[in-house]
N, CA, C, O and CB atoms as a CASP TS submission, in Angstrom:
PFRMAT TS
TARGET T0000
AUTHOR 0000-0000-0000
METHOD Language model
MODEL 1
PARENT N/A
ATOM      1  N   MET     1      91.075  76.354 140.775  1.00  0.00           N
ATOM      2  CA  MET     1      91.721  75.296 140.031  1.00  0.00           C
ATOM      3  C   MET     1      91.019  75.119 138.690  1.00  0.00           C
ATOM      4  O   MET     1      89.838  75.432 138.535  1.00  0.00           O
ATOM      5  CB  MET     1      91.717  73.979 140.833  1.00  0.00           C
ATOM      6  N   HIS     2      91.764  74.621 137.750  1.00  0.00           N
ATOM      7  CA  HIS     2      91.203  74.347 136.434  1.00  0.00           C
ATOM      8  C   HIS     2      90.360  73.080 136.481  1.00  0.00           C
ATOM      9  O   HIS     2      90.499  72.268 137.396  1.00  0.00           O
ATOM     10  CB  HIS     2      92.320  74.215 135.381  1.00  0.00           C
ATOM     11  N   TRP     3      89.492  72.916 135.501  1.00  0.00           N
ATOM     12  CA  TRP     3      88.613  71.756 135.480  1.00  0.00           C
ATOM     13  C   TRP     3      89.400  70.464 135.300  1.00  0.00           C
ATOM     14  O   TRP     3      88.987  69.419 135.803  1.00  0.00           O
ATOM     15  CB  TRP     3      87.583  71.896 134.370  1.00  0.00           C
ATOM     16  N   ASP     4      90.540  70.518 134.584  1.00  0.00           N
ATOM     17  CA  ASP     4      91.310  69.295 134.383  1.00  0.00           C
ATOM     18  C   ASP     4      91.987  68.837 135.673  1.00  0.00           C
ATOM     19  O   ASP     4      92.228  67.643 135.856  1.00  0.00           O
ATOM     20  CB  ASP     4      92.354  69.507 133.295  1.00  0.00           C
ATOM     21  N   THR     5      92.293  69.771 136.563  1.00  0.00           N
ATOM     22  CA  THR     5      92.843  69.395 137.869  1.00  0.00           C
ATOM     23  C   THR     5      91.786  68.660 138.687  1.00  0.00           C
ATOM     24  O   THR     5      92.082  67.653 139.330  1.00  0.00           O
ATOM     25  CB  THR     5      93.346  70.645 138.636  1.00  0.00           C
ATOM     26  N   TRP     6      90.548  69.169 138.660  1.00  0.00           N
ATOM     27  CA  TRP     6      89.464  68.495 139.375  1.00  0.00           C
ATOM     28  C   TRP     6      89.196  67.118 138.787  1.00  0.00           C
ATOM     29  O   TRP     6      88.919  66.169 139.520  1.00  0.00           O
ATOM     30  CB  TRP     6      88.188  69.340 139.332  1.00  0.00           C
ATOM     31  N   ALA     7      89.280  67.007 137.468  1.00  0.00           N
ATOM     32  CA  ALA     7      89.071  65.708 136.827  1.00  0.00           C
ATOM     33  C   ALA     7      90.154  64.719 137.251  1.00  0.00           C
ATOM     34  O   ALA     7      89.857  63.563 137.550  1.00  0.00           O
ATOM     35  CB  ALA     7      89.056  65.858 135.295  1.00  0.00           C
ATOM     36  N   LEU     8      91.393  65.164 137.276  1.00  0.00           N
ATOM     37  CA  LEU     8      92.492  64.293 137.696  1.00  0.00           C
ATOM     38  C   LEU     8      92.331  63.878 139.156  1.00  0.00           C
ATOM     39  O   LEU     8      92.553  62.716 139.494  1.00  0.00           O
ATOM     40  CB  LEU     8      93.842  64.998 137.493  1.00  0.00           C
ATOM     41  N   LEU     9      91.951  64.806 140.017  1.00  0.00           N
ATOM     42  CA  LEU     9      91.758  64.481 141.428  1.00  0.00           C
ATOM     43  C   LEU     9      90.596  63.495 141.614  1.00  0.00           C
ATOM     44  O   LEU     9      90.671  62.597 142.452  1.00  0.00           O
ATOM     45  CB  LEU     9      91.501  65.765 142.238  1.00  0.00           C
ATOM     46  N   SER    10      89.540  63.662 140.841  1.00  0.00           N
ATOM     47  CA  SER    10      88.423  62.731 140.978  1.00  0.00           C
ATOM     48  C   SER    10      88.790  61.343 140.471  1.00  0.00           C
ATOM     49  O   SER    10      88.348  60.348 141.047  1.00  0.00           O
ATOM     50  CB  SER    10      87.205  63.253 140.226  1.00  0.00           C
ATOM     51  N   ILE    11      89.579  61.249 139.418  1.00  0.00           N
ATOM     52  CA  ILE    11      90.040  59.951 138.929  1.00  0.00           C
ATOM     53  C   ILE    11      90.934  59.278 139.961  1.00  0.00           C
ATOM     54  O   ILE    11      90.808  58.078 140.208  1.00  0.00           O
ATOM     55  CB  ILE    11      90.790  60.109 137.597  1.00  0.00           C
ATOM     56  N   LEU    12      91.832  60.041 140.562  1.00  0.00           N
ATOM     57  CA  LEU    12      92.698  59.479 141.604  1.00  0.00           C
ATOM     58  C   LEU    12      91.886  59.016 142.815  1.00  0.00           C
ATOM     59  O   LEU    12      92.169  57.967 143.393  1.00  0.00           O
ATOM     60  CB  LEU    12      93.744  60.514 142.040  1.00  0.00           C
ATOM     61  N   ALA    13      90.882  59.796 143.193  1.00  0.00           N
ATOM     62  CA  ALA    13      90.035  59.403 144.324  1.00  0.00           C
ATOM     63  C   ALA    13      89.252  58.135 143.997  1.00  0.00           C
ATOM     64  O   ALA    13      89.099  57.264 144.854  1.00  0.00           O
ATOM     65  CB  ALA    13      89.067  60.542 144.697  1.00  0.00           C
ATOM     66  N   LEU    14      88.763  58.025 142.780  1.00  0.00           N
ATOM     67  CA  LEU    14      88.039  56.821 142.377  1.00  0.00           C
ATOM     68  C   LEU    14      88.952  55.599 142.396  1.00  0.00           C
ATOM     69  O   LEU    14      88.557  54.537 142.875  1.00  0.00           O
ATOM     70  CB  LEU    14      87.435  57.004 140.983  1.00  0.00           C
ATOM     71  N   CYS    15      90.165  55.745 141.880  1.00  0.00           N
ATOM     72  CA  CYS    15      91.121  54.629 141.894  1.00  0.00           C
ATOM     73  C   CYS    15      91.460  54.219 143.322  1.00  0.00           C
ATOM     74  O   CYS    15      91.531  53.028 143.624  1.00  0.00           O
ATOM     75  CB  CYS    15      92.404  55.010 141.139  1.00  0.00           C
ATOM     76  N   ALA    16      91.670  55.190 144.197  1.00  0.00           N
ATOM     77  CA  ALA    16      91.977  54.877 145.597  1.00  0.00           C
ATOM     78  C   ALA    16      90.806  54.165 146.259  1.00  0.00           C
ATOM     79  O   ALA    16      91.010  53.237 147.042  1.00  0.00           O
ATOM     80  CB  ALA    16      92.325  56.159 146.376  1.00  0.00           C
ATOM     81  N   ALA    17      89.577  54.589 145.954  1.00  0.00           N
ATOM     82  CA  ALA    17      88.401  53.944 146.536  1.00  0.00           C
ATOM     83  C   ALA    17      88.271  52.505 146.061  1.00  0.00           C
ATOM     84  O   ALA    17      87.932  51.626 146.853  1.00  0.00           O
ATOM     85  CB  ALA    17      87.136  54.726 146.186  1.00  0.00           C
ATOM     86  N   VAL    18      88.532  52.247 144.787  1.00  0.00           N
ATOM     87  CA  VAL    18      88.452  50.888 144.254  1.00  0.00           C
ATOM     88  C   VAL    18      89.531  50.002 144.868  1.00  0.00           C
ATOM     89  O   VAL    18      89.266  48.843 145.191  1.00  0.00           O
ATOM     90  CB  VAL    18      88.585  50.902 142.724  1.00  0.00           C
ATOM     91  N   ILE    19      90.733  50.526 145.031  1.00  0.00           N
ATOM     92  CA  ILE    19      91.821  49.757 145.639  1.00  0.00           C
ATOM     93  C   ILE    19      91.489  49.430 147.090  1.00  0.00           C
ATOM     94  O   ILE    19      91.702  48.301 147.532  1.00  0.00           O
ATOM     95  CB  ILE    19      93.153  50.534 145.556  1.00  0.00           C
ATOM     96  N   CYS    20      90.970  50.402 147.837  1.00  0.00           N
ATOM     97  CA  CYS    20      90.612  50.154 149.237  1.00  0.00           C
ATOM     98  C   CYS    20      89.471  49.142 149.339  1.00  0.00           C
ATOM     99  O   CYS    20      89.506  48.257 150.194  1.00  0.00           O
ATOM    100  CB  CYS    20      90.214  51.468 149.930  1.00  0.00           C
ATOM    101  N   TRP    21      88.461  49.266 148.475  1.00  0.00           N
ATOM    102  CA  TRP    21      87.328  48.341 148.493  1.00  0.00           C
ATOM    103  C   TRP    21      87.790  46.921 148.164  1.00  0.00           C
ATOM    104  O   TRP    21      87.339  45.959 148.786  1.00  0.00           O
ATOM    105  CB  TRP    21      86.242  48.796 147.494  1.00  0.00           C
ATOM    106  N   SER    22      88.691  46.791 147.183  1.00  0.00           N
ATOM    107  CA  SER    22      89.204  45.472 146.821  1.00  0.00           C
ATOM    108  C   SER    22      90.028  44.876 147.953  1.00  0.00           C
ATOM    109  O   SER    22      89.886  43.698 148.279  1.00  0.00           O
ATOM    110  CB  SER    22      90.045  45.557 145.548  1.00  0.00           C
ATOM    111  N   ALA    23      90.886  45.687 148.547  1.00  0.00           N
ATOM    112  CA  ALA    23      91.719  45.197 149.647  1.00  0.00           C
ATOM    113  C   ALA    23      90.854  44.734 150.810  1.00  0.00           C
ATOM    114  O   ALA    23      91.127  43.697 151.414  1.00  0.00           O
ATOM    115  CB  ALA    23      92.696  46.288 150.115  1.00  0.00           C
ATOM    116  N   TRP    24      89.804  45.504 151.128  1.00  0.00           N
ATOM    117  CA  TRP    24      88.920  45.107 152.220  1.00  0.00           C
ATOM    118  C   TRP    24      88.187  43.805 151.885  1.00  0.00           C
ATOM    119  O   TRP    24      88.009  42.955 152.758  1.00  0.00           O
ATOM    120  CB  TRP    24      87.908  46.224 152.520  1.00  0.00           C
ATOM    121  N   GLY    25      87.767  43.646 150.650  1.00  0.00           N
ATOM    122  CA  GLY    25      87.086  42.418 150.256  1.00  0.00           C
ATOM    123  C   GLY    25      87.994  41.207 150.339  1.00  0.00           C
ATOM    124  O   GLY    25      87.578  40.152 150.818  1.00  0.00           O
ATOM    125  N   PHE    26      89.235  41.345 149.875  1.00  0.00           N
ATOM    126  CA  PHE    26      90.175  40.234 149.965  1.00  0.00           C
ATOM    127  C   PHE    26      90.517  39.918 151.415  1.00  0.00           C
ATOM    128  O   PHE    26      90.657  38.750 151.780  1.00  0.00           O
ATOM    129  CB  PHE    26      91.448  40.551 149.184  1.00  0.00           C
ATOM    130  N   TYR    27      90.651  40.949 152.243  1.00  0.00           N
ATOM    131  CA  TYR    27      90.943  40.727 153.658  1.00  0.00           C
ATOM    132  C   TYR    27      89.776  40.004 154.337  1.00  0.00           C
ATOM    133  O   TYR    27      89.980  39.038 155.072  1.00  0.00           O
ATOM    134  CB  TYR    27      91.233  42.070 154.368  1.00  0.00           C
ATOM    135  N   ALA    28      88.559  40.478 154.087  1.00  0.00           N
ATOM    136  CA  ALA    28      87.392  39.858 154.716  1.00  0.00           C
ATOM    137  C   ALA    28      87.210  38.424 154.234  1.00  0.00           C
ATOM    138  O   ALA    28      86.833  37.550 155.015  1.00  0.00           O
ATOM    139  CB  ALA    28      86.128  40.676 154.423  1.00  0.00           C
ATOM    140  N   ASP    29      87.476  38.176 152.953  1.00  0.00           N
ATOM    141  CA  ASP    29      87.326  36.820 152.419  1.00  0.00           C
ATOM    142  C   ASP    29      88.375  35.882 152.985  1.00  0.00           C
ATOM    143  O   ASP    29      88.073  34.723 153.267  1.00  0.00           O
ATOM    144  CB  ASP    29      87.413  36.833 150.899  1.00  0.00           C
ATOM    145  N   SER    30      89.601  36.356 153.158  1.00  0.00           N
ATOM    146  CA  SER    30      90.664  35.490 153.663  1.00  0.00           C
ATOM    147  C   SER    30      90.530  35.223 155.159  1.00  0.00           C
ATOM    148  O   SER    30      91.071  34.234 155.653  1.00  0.00           O
ATOM    149  CB  SER    30      92.016  36.107 153.374  1.00  0.00           C
ATOM    150  N   HIS    31      89.822  36.082 155.888  1.00  0.00           N
ATOM    151  CA  HIS    31      89.668  35.894 157.325  1.00  0.00           C
ATOM    152  C   HIS    31      88.266  35.441 157.713  1.00  0.00           C
ATOM    153  O   HIS    31      87.914  35.469 158.893  1.00  0.00           O
ATOM    154  CB  HIS    31      90.001  37.172 158.044  1.00  0.00           C
ATOM    155  N   SER    32      87.476  35.030 156.757  1.00  0.00           N
ATOM    156  CA  SER    32      86.132  34.564 157.083  1.00  0.00           C
ATOM    157  C   SER    32      86.193  33.103 157.534  1.00  0.00           C
ATOM    158  O   SER    32      87.162  32.393 157.263  1.00  0.00           O
ATOM    159  CB  SER    32      85.181  34.725 155.865  1.00  0.00           C
ATOM    160  N   GLY    33      85.164  32.684 158.209  1.00  0.00           N
ATOM    161  CA  GLY    33      85.100  31.310 158.701  1.00  0.00           C
ATOM    162  C   GLY    33      84.616  30.323 157.656  1.00  0.00           C
ATOM    163  O   GLY    33      84.627  29.119 157.909  1.00  0.00           O
ATOM    164  N   HIS    34      84.192  30.789 156.493  1.00  0.00           N
ATOM    165  CA  HIS    34      83.673  29.916 155.445  1.00  0.00           C
ATOM    166  C   HIS    34      84.800  29.524 154.499  1.00  0.00           C
ATOM    167  O   HIS    34      84.849  29.999 153.364  1.00  0.00           O
ATOM    168  CB  HIS    34      82.527  30.606 154.670  1.00  0.00           C
ATOM    169  N   SER    35      85.692  28.673 154.948  1.00  0.00           N
ATOM    170  CA  SER    35      86.833  28.310 154.116  1.00  0.00           C
ATOM    171  C   SER    35      86.507  27.197 153.119  1.00  0.00           C
ATOM    172  O   SER    35      87.298  26.946 152.210  1.00  0.00           O
ATOM    173  CB  SER    35      87.985  27.886 154.991  1.00  0.00           C
ATOM    174  N   SER    36      85.369  26.529 153.266  1.00  0.00           N
ATOM    175  CA  SER    36      85.059  25.425 152.363  1.00  0.00           C
ATOM    176  C   SER    36      84.304  25.876 151.116  1.00  0.00           C
ATOM    177  O   SER    36      84.125  25.088 150.188  1.00  0.00           O
ATOM    178  CB  SER    36      84.252  24.380 153.093  1.00  0.00           C
ATOM    179  N   THR    37      83.853  27.147 151.081  1.00  0.00           N
ATOM    180  CA  THR    37      83.137  27.649 149.911  1.00  0.00           C
ATOM    181  C   THR    37      83.688  29.002 149.491  1.00  0.00           C
ATOM    182  O   THR    37      84.269  29.736 150.291  1.00  0.00           O
ATOM    183  CB  THR    37      81.633  27.753 150.200  1.00  0.00           C
ATOM    184  N   PHE    38      83.492  29.310 148.225  1.00  0.00           N
ATOM    185  CA  PHE    38      83.846  30.612 147.675  1.00  0.00           C
ATOM    186  C   PHE    38      82.539  31.338 147.409  1.00  0.00           C
ATOM    187  O   PHE    38      81.705  30.832 146.658  1.00  0.00           O
ATOM    188  CB  PHE    38      84.723  30.486 146.366  1.00  0.00           C
ATOM    189  N   ARG    39      82.335  32.502 147.998  1.00  0.00           N
ATOM    190  CA  ARG    39      81.064  33.216 147.913  1.00  0.00           C
ATOM    191  C   ARG    39      81.175  34.374 146.929  1.00  0.00           C
ATOM    192  O   ARG    39      82.010  35.266 147.086  1.00  0.00           O
ATOM    193  CB  ARG    39      80.634  33.728 149.300  1.00  0.00           C
ATOM    194  N   LEU    40      80.322  34.344 145.918  1.00  0.00           N
ATOM    195  CA  LEU    40      80.249  35.413 144.933  1.00  0.00           C
ATOM    196  C   LEU    40      78.972  36.204 145.150  1.00  0.00           C
ATOM    197  O   LEU    40      77.896  35.628 145.314  1.00  0.00           O
ATOM    198  CB  LEU    40      80.309  34.849 143.494  1.00  0.00           C
ATOM    199  N   ARG    41      79.092  37.523 145.149  1.00  0.00           N
ATOM    200  CA  ARG    41      77.919  38.378 145.277  1.00  0.00           C
ATOM    201  C   ARG    41      77.269  38.535 143.911  1.00  0.00           C
ATOM    202  O   ARG    41      77.949  38.850 142.934  1.00  0.00           O
ATOM    203  CB  ARG    41      78.297  39.761 145.871  1.00  0.00           C
ATOM    204  N   LEU    42      75.974  38.321 143.834  1.00  0.00           N
ATOM    205  CA  LEU    42      75.250  38.436 142.578  1.00  0.00           C
ATOM    206  C   LEU    42      74.754  39.861 142.377  1.00  0.00           C
ATOM    207  O   LEU    42      74.498  40.579 143.343  1.00  0.00           O
ATOM    208  CB  LEU    42      74.078  37.454 142.542  1.00  0.00           C
ATOM    209  N   ALA    43      74.619  40.268 141.116  1.00  0.00           N
ATOM    210  CA  ALA    43      74.212  41.632 140.803  1.00  0.00           C
ATOM    211  C   ALA    43      72.789  41.914 141.271  1.00  0.00           C
ATOM    212  O   ALA    43      72.489  43.039 141.672  1.00  0.00           O
ATOM    213  CB  ALA    43      74.326  41.884 139.307  1.00  0.00           C
ATOM    214  N   GLY    44      71.921  40.935 141.229  1.00  0.00           N
ATOM    215  CA  GLY    44      70.535  41.126 141.637  1.00  0.00           C
ATOM    216  C   GLY    44      70.316  40.989 143.131  1.00  0.00           C
ATOM    217  O   GLY    44      69.179  41.072 143.594  1.00  0.00           O
ATOM    218  N   GLY    45      71.362  40.784 143.883  1.00  0.00           N
ATOM    219  CA  GLY    45      71.257  40.552 145.324  1.00  0.00           C
ATOM    220  C   GLY    45      71.437  39.074 145.623  1.00  0.00           C
ATOM    221  O   GLY    45      71.140  38.226 144.781  1.00  0.00           O
ATOM    222  N   GLY    46      71.907  38.771 146.785  1.00  0.00           N
ATOM    223  CA  GLY    46      72.137  37.384 147.171  1.00  0.00           C
ATOM    224  C   GLY    46      73.559  36.956 146.851  1.00  0.00           C
ATOM    225  O   GLY    46      74.388  37.752 146.408  1.00  0.00           O
ATOM    226  N   TYR    47      73.819  35.673 147.087  1.00  0.00           N
ATOM    227  CA  TYR    47      75.153  35.127 146.923  1.00  0.00           C
ATOM    228  C   TYR    47      75.102  33.798 146.196  1.00  0.00           C
ATOM    229  O   TYR    47      74.085  33.104 146.215  1.00  0.00           O
ATOM    230  CB  TYR    47      75.834  34.965 148.273  1.00  0.00           C
ATOM    231  N   LEU    48      76.202  33.451 145.559  1.00  0.00           N
ATOM    232  CA  LEU    48      76.384  32.149 144.943  1.00  0.00           C
ATOM    233  C   LEU    48      77.573  31.499 145.638  1.00  0.00           C
ATOM    234  O   LEU    48      78.691  32.011 145.571  1.00  0.00           O
ATOM    235  CB  LEU    48      76.604  32.262 143.384  1.00  0.00           C
ATOM    236  N   ASP    49      77.336  30.376 146.302  1.00  0.00           N
ATOM    237  CA  ASP    49      78.403  29.664 147.008  1.00  0.00           C
ATOM    238  C   ASP    49      78.933  28.543 146.130  1.00  0.00           C
ATOM    239  O   ASP    49      78.177  27.694 145.658  1.00  0.00           O
ATOM    240  CB  ASP    49      77.897  29.103 148.361  1.00  0.00           C
ATOM    241  N   ILE    50      80.248  28.551 145.918  1.00  0.00           N
ATOM    242  CA  ILE    50      80.917  27.535 145.111  1.00  0.00           C
ATOM    243  C   ILE    50      81.878  26.786 146.028  1.00  0.00           C
ATOM    244  O   ILE    50      82.750  27.407 146.636  1.00  0.00           O
ATOM    245  CB  ILE    50      81.673  28.172 143.879  1.00  0.00           C
ATOM    246  N   PRO    51      81.739  25.462 146.142  1.00  0.00           N
ATOM    247  CA  PRO    51      82.643  24.724 147.038  1.00  0.00           C
ATOM    248  C   PRO    51      84.061  24.678 146.478  1.00  0.00           C
ATOM    249  O   PRO    51      84.270  24.567 145.270  1.00  0.00           O
ATOM    250  CB  PRO    51      82.125  23.294 147.265  1.00  0.00           C
ATOM    251  N   HIS    52      85.029  24.766 147.389  1.00  0.00           N
ATOM    252  CA  HIS    52      86.433  24.625 146.997  1.00  0.00           C
ATOM    253  C   HIS    52      86.744  23.160 146.739  1.00  0.00           C
ATOM    254  O   HIS    52      86.198  22.286 147.411  1.00  0.00           O
ATOM    255  CB  HIS    52      87.375  25.196 148.086  1.00  0.00           C
ATOM    256  N   PRO    53      87.612  22.879 145.776  1.00  0.00           N
ATOM    257  CA  PRO    53      88.032  21.489 145.587  1.00  0.00           C
ATOM    258  C   PRO    53      88.793  21.004 146.831  1.00  0.00           C
ATOM    259  O   PRO    53      89.536  21.776 147.437  1.00  0.00           O
ATOM    260  CB  PRO    53      88.919  21.349 144.310  1.00  0.00           C
ATOM    261  N   PRO    54      88.618  19.760 147.204  1.00  0.00           N
ATOM    262  CA  PRO    54      89.323  19.262 148.394  1.00  0.00           C
ATOM    263  C   PRO    54      90.833  19.267 148.178  1.00  0.00           C
ATOM    264  O   PRO    54      91.319  18.941 147.095  1.00  0.00           O
ATOM    265  CB  PRO    54      88.847  17.841 148.747  1.00  0.00           C
ATOM    266  N   GLY    55      91.561  19.637 149.218  1.00  0.00           N
ATOM    267  CA  GLY    55      93.015  19.637 149.167  1.00  0.00           C
ATOM    268  C   GLY    55      93.632  20.906 148.601  1.00  0.00           C
ATOM    269  O   GLY    55      94.854  20.989 148.480  1.00  0.00           O
ATOM    270  N   ARG    56      92.827  21.885 148.254  1.00  0.00           N
ATOM    271  CA  ARG    56      93.360  23.136 147.711  1.00  0.00           C
ATOM    272  C   ARG    56      92.991  24.271 148.638  1.00  0.00           C
ATOM    273  O   ARG    56      91.855  24.375 149.099  1.00  0.00           O
ATOM    274  CB  ARG    56      92.826  23.403 146.280  1.00  0.00           C
ATOM    275  N   ALA    57      93.955  25.112 148.903  1.00  0.00           N
ATOM    276  CA  ALA    57      93.715  26.271 149.754  1.00  0.00           C
ATOM    277  C   ALA    57      93.027  27.369 148.945  1.00  0.00           C
ATOM    278  O   ALA    57      93.320  27.520 147.759  1.00  0.00           O
ATOM    279  CB  ALA    57      95.042  26.789 150.363  1.00  0.00           C
ATOM    280  N   PRO    58      92.122  28.138 149.549  1.00  0.00           N
ATOM    281  CA  PRO    58      91.471  29.220 148.812  1.00  0.00           C
ATOM    282  C   PRO    58      92.466  30.312 148.452  1.00  0.00           C
ATOM    283  O   PRO    58      93.372  30.619 149.226  1.00  0.00           O
ATOM    284  CB  PRO    58      90.322  29.807 149.631  1.00  0.00           C
ATOM    285  N   GLY    59      92.292  30.891 147.280  1.00  0.00           N
ATOM    286  CA  GLY    59      93.154  31.980 146.848  1.00  0.00           C
ATOM    287  C   GLY    59      94.389  31.527 146.108  1.00  0.00           C
ATOM    288  O   GLY    59      95.148  32.371 145.630  1.00  0.00           O
ATOM    289  N   ARG    60      94.622  30.249 145.993  1.00  0.00           N
ATOM    290  CA  ARG    60      95.799  29.736 145.265  1.00  0.00           C
ATOM    291  C   ARG    60      95.418  29.493 143.820  1.00  0.00           C
ATOM    292  O   ARG    60      94.500  28.723 143.539  1.00  0.00           O
ATOM    293  CB  ARG    60      96.345  28.424 145.913  1.00  0.00           C
ATOM    294  N   HIS    61      96.106  30.136 142.910  1.00  0.00           N
ATOM    295  CA  HIS    61      95.784  30.002 141.495  1.00  0.00           C
ATOM    296  C   HIS    61      96.828  29.212 140.716  1.00  0.00           C
ATOM    297  O   HIS    61      96.612  28.871 139.553  1.00  0.00           O
ATOM    298  CB  HIS    61      95.626  31.361 140.883  1.00  0.00           C
ATOM    299  N   ARG    62      97.947  28.925 141.346  1.00  0.00           N
ATOM    300  CA  ARG    62      98.978  28.118 140.696  1.00  0.00           C
ATOM    301  C   ARG    62      99.308  26.946 141.611  1.00  0.00           C
ATOM    302  O   ARG    62      99.137  27.024 142.828  1.00  0.00           O
ATOM    303  CB  ARG    62     100.260  28.967 140.382  1.00  0.00           C
ATOM    304  N   THR    63      99.777  25.873 141.015  1.00  0.00           N
ATOM    305  CA  THR    63     100.175  24.737 141.822  1.00  0.00           C
ATOM    306  C   THR    63     101.473  25.068 142.538  1.00  0.00           C
ATOM    307  O   THR    63     102.259  25.889 142.065  1.00  0.00           O
ATOM    308  CB  THR    63     100.329  23.469 140.957  1.00  0.00           C
ATOM    309  N   GLN    64     101.694  24.441 143.659  1.00  0.00           N
ATOM    310  CA  GLN    64     102.872  24.725 144.462  1.00  0.00           C
ATOM    311  C   GLN    64     104.132  24.116 143.856  1.00  0.00           C
ATOM    312  O   GLN    64     105.230  24.611 144.112  1.00  0.00           O
ATOM    313  CB  GLN    64     102.675  24.210 145.873  1.00  0.00           C
ATOM    314  N   GLY    65     104.004  23.056 143.061  1.00  0.00           N
ATOM    315  CA  GLY    65     105.174  22.386 142.494  1.00  0.00           C
ATOM    316  C   GLY    65     105.847  23.164 141.377  1.00  0.00           C
ATOM    317  O   GLY    65     107.061  23.063 141.199  1.00  0.00           O
ATOM    318  N   ARG    66     105.085  23.928 140.630  1.00  0.00           N
ATOM    319  CA  ARG    66     105.639  24.689 139.507  1.00  0.00           C
ATOM    320  C   ARG    66     106.118  26.048 139.930  1.00  0.00           C
ATOM    321  O   ARG    66     105.484  26.722 140.741  1.00  0.00           O
ATOM    322  CB  ARG    66     104.616  24.837 138.415  1.00  0.00           C
ATOM    323  N   ARG    67     107.234  26.446 139.382  1.00  0.00           N
ATOM    324  CA  ARG    67     107.755  27.796 139.656  1.00  0.00           C
ATOM    325  C   ARG    67     108.367  28.356 138.415  1.00  0.00           C
ATOM    326  O   ARG    67     108.864  29.482 138.426  1.00  0.00           O
ATOM    327  CB  ARG    67     108.785  27.787 140.794  1.00  0.00           C
TER
END
């Protein structure tokens, strides 16, 4: 195969890996027992927990009344 074919295949594999990693992270976050906080992973290790505002479901970015 030509080098550009290998480059295209590696780009596709990288994109697929990022999509799978993101999907797994969203799935794990939505099914975790910590629904009162939003956990961010820090670059240096560890986590930053941010409490959710009361009355709002996690993962909702728009109000339910507006469409």
